[in-house]
C-alpha positions as CSV (number, residue, x, y, z in Angstrom):
1,M,-33.8,69.8,144.9
2,S,-32.6,66.9,142.7
3,L,-29.3,68.6,142.3
4,R,-28.7,68.7,146.0
5,I,-29.6,65.0,146.4
6,S,-27.4,63.9,143.5
7,S,-24.5,66.0,144.9
8,A,-25.0,64.4,148.3
9,I,-24.9,60.9,146.7
10,A,-21.8,61.8,144.8
11,A,-20.1,63.0,147.9
12,L,-21.0,59.8,149.8
13,A,-19.6,57.7,146.9
14,I,-16.3,59.6,146.9
15,L,-16.0,59.3,150.7
16,G,-16.8,55.6,150.5
17,G,-13.5,55.2,148.6
18,C,-11.6,56.6,151.6
19,G,-12.3,53.6,153.9
20,A,-10.0,51.7,156.2
21,E,-8.7,49.7,153.3
22,S,-6.2,52.3,152.3
23,L,-2.7,50.9,151.4
24,E,0.0,50.8,154.0
25,P,3.1,52.8,153.0
26,G,6.1,50.8,151.9
27,G,9.7,51.6,152.7
28,I,11.8,50.9,155.8
29,S,11.3,51.6,159.5
30,M,12.8,54.7,161.0
31,D,12.9,56.4,164.4
32,C,10.6,59.3,165.0
33,A,8.9,61.1,167.8
34,I,5.6,62.7,166.8
35,G,4.6,65.4,169.3
36,R,6.5,67.5,171.8
37,D,7.0,64.9,174.6
38,A,7.0,61.7,172.5
39,P,10.0,59.4,172.9
40,L,12.1,58.6,169.8
41,A,11.0,55.1,168.7
42,Q,11.0,53.1,165.5
43,V,7.4,53.7,164.6
44,C,7.6,55.7,161.3
45,T,8.3,54.5,157.8
46,V,10.4,56.2,155.1
47,Y,10.8,55.5,151.4
48,E,12.4,57.3,148.4
49,V,10.4,58.7,145.5
50,K,12.5,59.0,142.3
51,A,11.1,61.8,140.3
52,V,11.8,61.8,136.5
53,D,12.8,65.4,136.1
54,E,14.0,66.4,139.5
55,V,16.0,65.2,142.5
56,A,14.6,62.3,144.5
57,F,12.8,63.0,147.8
58,L,11.8,61.1,150.8
59,V,8.3,60.5,152.2
60,M,8.1,59.8,155.9
61,W,4.9,58.2,157.2
62,H,3.7,58.7,160.8
63,P,1.9,55.9,162.7
64,D,-1.3,57.9,162.6
65,G,-1.3,58.1,158.7
66,G,0.2,61.6,158.5
67,F,3.3,62.1,156.4
68,R,6.0,64.6,155.5
69,R,8.0,65.0,152.3
70,V,11.6,66.0,152.6
71,R,14.8,66.2,150.6
72,Y,18.2,65.7,152.2
73,R,21.0,67.9,150.6
74,S,24.4,66.5,151.1
75,A,26.2,69.6,149.9
76,D,25.3,71.5,153.1
77,S,23.8,68.7,155.2
78,S,20.4,70.3,155.2
79,V,16.9,68.9,155.1
80,E,14.4,70.7,152.9
81,V,10.8,70.3,153.9
82,L,8.7,70.1,150.7
83,D,5.2,70.5,152.3
84,G,4.0,73.2,154.6
85,A,5.6,76.3,156.1
86,E,7.8,74.6,158.7
87,R,11.5,74.3,158.3
88,A,13.8,71.5,159.5
89,T,16.0,72.6,162.4
90,D,18.7,71.0,164.5
91,V,20.0,68.9,161.5
92,T,22.8,66.6,162.7
93,R,24.7,63.9,160.8
94,R,25.5,61.3,163.4
95,D,28.6,59.1,163.6
96,D,26.6,56.1,162.4
97,G,25.7,58.0,159.2
98,S,22.0,58.7,160.1
99,V,20.6,62.2,160.1
100,E,18.5,63.6,162.9
101,F,16.3,66.7,162.6
102,V,13.3,68.4,163.9
103,I,10.2,69.8,162.1
104,D,7.8,71.7,164.3
105,T,7.4,69.5,167.4
106,D,8.3,66.2,165.6
107,R,11.7,64.6,165.6
108,Y,13.1,62.2,163.0
109,R,16.2,60.1,162.5
110,L,16.8,59.1,158.9
111,P,18.6,55.8,158.6
112,A,22.1,56.0,157.1
113,R,21.1,53.8,154.1
114,M,18.3,56.2,153.2
115,V,20.6,59.2,153.5
116,D,23.3,57.5,151.3
117,Q,20.7,56.4,148.8
118,T,19.3,59.9,148.4
119,V,22.7,61.4,148.1
120,A,23.6,59.0,145.3
121,T,20.6,60.1,143.3
122,Q,21.5,63.8,143.4
123,P,22.9,65.3,140.3
124,T,26.6,66.3,140.4
125,P,27.3,70.0,140.1
126,Q,28.8,71.1,136.8
């Protein structure tokens, strides 16, 4: 009985740390449309994570707190989704340098400066 009570107290203590005081993501604003019929609007945030031993990747935060991790590959203008089973489709490099793509029912437009910054951190083939 005491084990169940102490487990319940521990679980409440852990959940207490998940309150509304979570940190807002940094980065820059980007256009996205979360959901099938949502309009494309500047409501998401994107920032680059520079990994020590691998190629940098981008984290895109949704307004509801959800996020996706992706890597843009300049060699073939592809977007690699790093979480989940979905793939990026309809990848298009626009005239302004931004990149648009779709993951599941969500649409994204990476700003040109994030695309160029990510490309600059990719290792050169030898």
